[in-house]
C-alpha positions as CSV (number, residue, x, y, z in Angstrom):
1,M,24.3,29.7,-14.7
2,P,23.6,26.8,-12.3
3,W,21.5,27.8,-9.1
4,K,23.6,27.8,-6.0
5,P,21.0,28.1,-3.3
6,K,22.2,30.0,-0.2
7,V,20.1,30.6,3.1
8,N,18.4,34.1,3.0
9,E,20.4,36.4,5.2
10,N,17.2,37.3,7.1
11,I,17.0,33.8,8.4
12,Q,18.0,32.8,11.8
13,I,18.6,29.0,12.5
14,K,18.0,27.3,15.6
15,K,19.1,23.6,15.9
16,T,16.9,21.1,17.7
17,E,17.1,17.2,17.9
18,E,14.3,16.8,15.5
19,G,15.6,19.3,13.0
20,D,15.9,23.2,12.6
21,I,13.6,26.0,13.6
22,L,13.9,28.8,11.2
23,I,13.0,32.4,12.1
24,D,12.3,35.1,9.5
25,I,13.7,38.1,11.4
26,L,11.7,40.5,9.1
27,S,8.3,38.9,9.3
28,G,8.6,37.0,12.5
29,K,7.4,33.8,10.9
30,L,8.7,30.5,12.1
31,F,9.4,27.6,10.1
32,K,10.2,23.9,11.4
33,L,12.3,21.5,9.2
34,N,12.9,17.9,10.0
35,N,16.3,16.3,9.8
36,T,16.4,15.7,6.1
37,G,15.2,19.2,5.4
38,S,17.7,20.6,8.0
39,D,20.5,18.6,6.0
40,I,19.4,20.1,2.7
41,L,19.4,23.5,4.0
42,H,22.9,23.3,5.6
43,L,24.3,22.6,2.2
44,C,22.7,25.9,0.9
45,N,25.9,28.0,1.3
46,G,25.8,29.8,-2.1
47,K,28.6,27.6,-3.3
48,N,27.0,24.1,-3.9
49,E,25.0,23.5,-7.1
50,I,22.0,21.3,-6.9
51,N,24.1,18.3,-8.3
52,M,26.6,18.8,-5.4
53,I,23.7,18.9,-2.9
54,V,22.3,15.8,-4.1
55,S,25.7,13.9,-4.0
56,Q,26.2,15.0,-0.5
57,L,22.7,13.8,0.6
58,Q,23.2,10.5,-1.3
59,K,26.1,9.7,1.2
60,N,23.6,9.7,4.2
61,Y,20.3,8.8,2.7
62,D,18.9,5.9,0.3
63,K,17.2,6.9,-2.7
64,V,17.7,10.7,-2.9
65,K,16.3,12.0,-6.1
66,E,17.5,15.1,-7.6
67,E,14.0,16.2,-8.8
68,E,12.7,16.0,-5.2
69,V,15.5,18.0,-4.0
70,V,14.9,20.7,-6.5
71,S,11.3,20.7,-5.8
72,Y,12.1,21.1,-2.0
73,L,14.5,23.9,-2.7
74,E,12.0,25.8,-4.9
75,N,9.6,25.6,-2.1
76,L,12.0,27.0,0.2
77,K,12.6,29.8,-2.2
78,R,8.9,30.5,-2.7
79,I,8.6,31.2,1.1
80,G,11.7,33.2,1.2
81,L,14.2,30.8,3.2
82,V,16.8,30.4,0.4
83,I,17.9,32.7,-2.4
């Protein structure tokens, strides 16, 4: 079954002009994402497969590579921001 990333329910998101600040309410850790990272995160709703996320990003950004998006999402998963 294809991965449909979803923001971890323990993460609170605060929007800023430069991107999002994420707060892990269990650990108290803070993470800052730039606008591109924030756009990727907001597409992680548990419904979008990777190819759909890439397709949406390509509407707003030039030269979006699926392997870079996958790598980024795997890093977010590794640190517990998405599941």
